[in-house]
DRENSEGU-374027 format. One record per residue (C-alpha): residue number from 1; x, y, z. Coordinates in steps of 0.25 Angstrom, whole numbers. Example, Ala and Ser with C-alpha at 12.3 -4.5 7.8 and 13.67 -1.06 7.14 Angstrom:
fidren_px_py_pz
1_49_-18_31
2_55_-4_29
% end
This chain:
fidren_px_py_pz
1_-3_10_111
2_-2_-1_102
3_0_1_87
4_-9_-9_81
5_-7_-6_66
6_2_-18_63
7_2_-30_72
8_12_-41_69
9_9_-55_72
10_23_-63_72
11_25_-76_64
12_39_-80_62
13_35_-92_53
14_28_-82_44
15_40_-73_44
16_47_-79_31
17_59_-83_40
18_61_-70_47
19_61_-69_62
20_49_-64_69
21_59_-54_76
22_63_-48_63
23_49_-47_58
24_45_-40_71
25_56_-30_70
26_53_-26_55
27_38_-25_59
28_41_-16_70
29_50_-7_60
30_37_-7_51
31_28_-2_63
32_21_-15_68
33_13_-11_81
34_11_-25_87
35_18_-38_87
36_12_-51_90
37_20_-63_93
38_13_-75_87
39_22_-86_82
40_13_-97_86
41_22_-108_79
42_33_-105_89
43_34_-112_103
44_31_-102_114
45_46_-101_118
46_50_-96_104
47_39_-86_104
48_43_-81_118
49_57_-80_113
50_52_-73_100
51_43_-64_108
52_54_-59_117
53_61_-53_105
54_48_-47_100
55_45_-41_113
56_58_-34_113
57_56_-29_99
58_42_-25_101
59_45_-18_114
60_56_-10_109
61_47_-5_97
62_35_-2_105
63_27_-13_98
64_16_-21_105
65_20_-36_106
66_9_-46_109
67_9_-61_110
68_-1_-70_102
69_-9_-80_111
70_1_-82_122
71_-2_-74_135
72_10_-81_142
73_20_-77_131
74_15_-62_131
75_18_-62_146
76_31_-68_144
77_35_-59_133
78_29_-46_140
79_22_-44_127
80_12_-33_126
81_1_-43_125
82_-5_-55_119
83_-15_-58_107
84_-25_-69_109
85_-34_-78_101
86_-46_-86_103
87_-37_-98_109
88_-30_-89_118
89_-32_-84_132
90_-44_-75_134
91_-41_-60_133
92_-45_-58_148
93_-35_-68_153
94_-24_-63_144
95_-27_-50_150
96_-26_-55_165
97_-13_-61_161
98_-6_-50_153
99_-12_-38_160
100_-20_-26_157
101_-8_-19_149
102_-7_-32_139
103_-11_-30_125
104_-21_-42_122
105_-26_-44_108
106_-37_-54_103
107_-39_-61_90
108_-54_-60_85
109_-62_-62_72
110_-76_-57_77
111_-82_-45_83
112_-88_-53_95
113_-74_-59_98
114_-68_-44_97
115_-78_-39_106
116_-75_-50_116
117_-60_-48_115
118_-61_-33_118
119_-71_-36_130
120_-61_-46_135
121_-50_-35_135
122_-42_-37_122
123_-34_-25_118
124_-35_-28_103
125_-40_-38_93
126_-34_-45_81
127_-45_-47_71
128_-44_-57_60
129_-41_-64_52
130_-44_-52_44
131_-39_-58_30
132_-36_-72_26
133_-22_-76_32
134_-14_-88_32
135_-7_-86_46
136_-19_-89_55
137_-29_-101_54
138_-37_-99_66
139_-46_-87_64
140_-60_-87_59
141_-63_-82_45
142_-49_-86_41
143_-51_-89_27
144_-56_-75_23
145_-53_-67_36
146_-62_-59_44
147_-59_-46_35
148_-58_-31_38
149_-73_-30_41
150_-72_-40_53
151_-61_-31_58
152_-70_-19_56
153_-81_-25_64
154_-72_-29_76
155_-65_-16_76
156_-78_-9_77
157_-82_-19_89
158_-71_-16_98
159_-62_-5_104
160_-49_-12_104
161_-39_-12_93
162_-41_-22_81
163_-30_-28_73
164_-33_-35_60
165_-26_-48_58
166_-25_-59_47
167_-21_-57_33
168_-18_-43_34
169_-8_-36_25
170_-3_-22_21
171_-14_-23_10
172_-26_-26_18
173_-21_-20_32
174_-28_-6_29
175_-41_-14_27
176_-41_-19_41
177_-37_-6_47
178_-48_1_39
179_-58_-9_45
180_-54_-5_59
181_-42_-13_63
182_-32_-5_71
183_-21_-13_65
184_-17_-26_58
185_-10_-39_63
186_-1_-47_53
187_8_-58_53
188_13_-61_38
189_11_-47_33
190_23_-44_41
191_30_-57_44
192_31_-61_29
193_33_-47_23
194_46_-45_16
195_48_-32_24
196_41_-33_38
197_43_-19_41
198_37_-14_28
199_25_-23_30
200_23_-18_43
201_23_-4_38
202_14_-7_27
203_4_-14_36
204_5_-2_45
205_2_8_34
206_-9_0_29
207_-16_-1_43
208_-15_14_45
209_-21_16_31
210_-33_8_35
211_-35_15_47
212_-34_28_40
213_-45_23_30
214_-53_18_42
215_-53_32_48
216_-56_39_35
217_-68_30_34
218_-72_33_48
219_-72_48_45
220_-79_47_32
221_-90_39_39
222_-91_51_49
223_-92_61_38
224_-79_68_41
% end
């Protein structure tokens, strides 16, 4: 069972001089549930070497480990799965290559794309950009983000886990979870935090608070 509450996307260039290994160690201590190896600015050989360390850390901690974009790298690292975007292999092809047990995620911004990804066999969706962010420049509605309302629309349209990504912080993570997300994915909210362990714990608490608000709202709507 994957713990979706806090999903860390790595970024050593966004870690204020600290190693990704150190950031992930602290995030695990803080309760992170998923770690995604991104590191797009590194050559694939360096990503592989970094990934070997992260695979060991996450396996020991029982934390899910996925690789951004690269199915071949996910295979080489014996990762739990891969996260795919618009320019990557189709979900169906990744499934053929990685097998039925692999965890396959898909980035989406619109309901139709979310439904198509689920139909193709995706296990979870990364929905965003939720709020404006400086770490990605290739997502529609980048200037303002799609907002929690889009998260709610997508969560209502699919039966697989939804993770909100983009501009998420401990201050707004509860809103994303209250809208219907199963968790939040972040880069700098953890990698640039003075204390990545405490930052992870704060995000987790905010997500759990948002889920409680959502459940309370649903109960109220049923007249209970």
